RODO-2510 file (C-alpha; in nm, 4 decimals, decimal comma):
residues 64
     n   res          X          Y          Z
     1     m    -1,6233    -3,3818    -0,7192
     2     l    -1,3240    -3,3293    -0,9446
     3     h    -1,1206    -3,5709    -0,7355
     4     f    -1,3831    -3,8448    -0,7734
     5     s    -1,4891    -3,7743    -1,1324
     6     s    -1,3637    -4,1054    -1,2752
     7     e    -1,5428    -4,3040    -1,0042
     8     l    -1,8612    -4,1016    -1,0506
     9     q    -1,8545    -4,1596    -1,4262
    10     r    -1,8229    -4,5367    -1,3761
    11     e    -2,1512    -4,5511    -1,1857
    12     q    -2,4357    -4,6656    -1,4070
    13     d    -2,7389    -4,5576    -1,2066
    14     f    -2,8613    -4,2858    -0,9731
    15     q    -2,8643    -4,5123    -0,6680
    16     g    -2,4997    -4,6045    -0,7240
    17     l    -2,4079    -4,2370    -0,7489
    18     m    -2,5872    -4,1557    -0,4252
    19     v    -2,4202    -4,4424    -0,2385
    20     l    -2,0781    -4,3312    -0,3644
    21     l    -2,1419    -3,9688    -0,2644
    22     q    -2,2617    -4,0745     0,0806
    23     h    -1,9567    -4,2948     0,1396
    24     l    -1,6673    -4,1305    -0,0437
    25     p    -1,3532    -4,3459    -0,0347
    26     t    -1,1385    -4,1062     0,1685
    27     y    -0,9902    -4,3552     0,4148
    28     h    -0,6574    -4,3637     0,2305
    29     w    -0,6150    -3,9862     0,2005
    30     t    -0,2991    -3,8291     0,3344
    31     d    -0,2515    -3,4775     0,4696
    32     e    -0,1075    -3,3828     0,1307
    33     d    -0,4241    -3,5021    -0,0491
    34     i    -0,6406    -3,2951     0,1848
    35     n    -0,4182    -2,9898     0,1412
    36     l    -0,4398    -3,0192    -0,2387
    37     i    -0,8187    -3,0489    -0,2340
    38     l    -0,8537    -2,7527     0,0028
    39     a    -0,6181    -2,5447    -0,2114
    40     e    -0,8195    -2,6256    -0,5243
    41     a    -1,1463    -2,5435    -0,3455
    42     y    -1,0039    -2,2088    -0,2339
    43     r    -0,8822    -2,1356    -0,5865
    44     l    -1,2252    -2,2069    -0,7352
    45     q    -1,4033    -2,0079    -0,4635
    46     t    -1,1758    -1,7108    -0,5291
    47     l    -1,2175    -1,7439    -0,9046
    48     f    -1,5971    -1,7468    -0,8932
    49     a    -1,6469    -1,5059    -0,6003
    50     s    -1,6342    -1,2103    -0,8375
    51     a    -1,8789    -1,3767    -1,0771
    52     p    -2,1996    -1,4120    -0,8729
    53     h    -2,4108    -1,4994    -1,1770
    54     h    -2,1892    -1,7781    -1,3091
    55     l    -2,4580    -2,0336    -1,2271
    56     d    -2,7444    -1,8376    -1,3809
    57     y    -2,8548    -1,9933    -1,7047
    58     r    -3,0668    -1,7944    -1,9398
    59     p    -3,0878    -1,9191    -2,2961
    60     q    -2,9830    -1,6489    -2,5369
    61     s    -3,1863    -1,6006    -2,8493
    62     y    -3,0106    -1,5236    -3,1734
    63     a    -3,1788    -1,1812    -3,1820
    64     d    -2,9992    -1,0647    -2,8632
***
């Protein structure tokens, strides 16, 4: 998603986003591009593996 963020932001509607996500323009990728994306994915997985609740969202009240 990070790699395609500029293209995703250019899409104006939901249908355009879905079409882009279903047909990502990866035909021009090199082995180096794939290695960089895999390395970044591994880094993020390692970073968040020790934070299992990083996706939990609970609004905090000011009294807490």
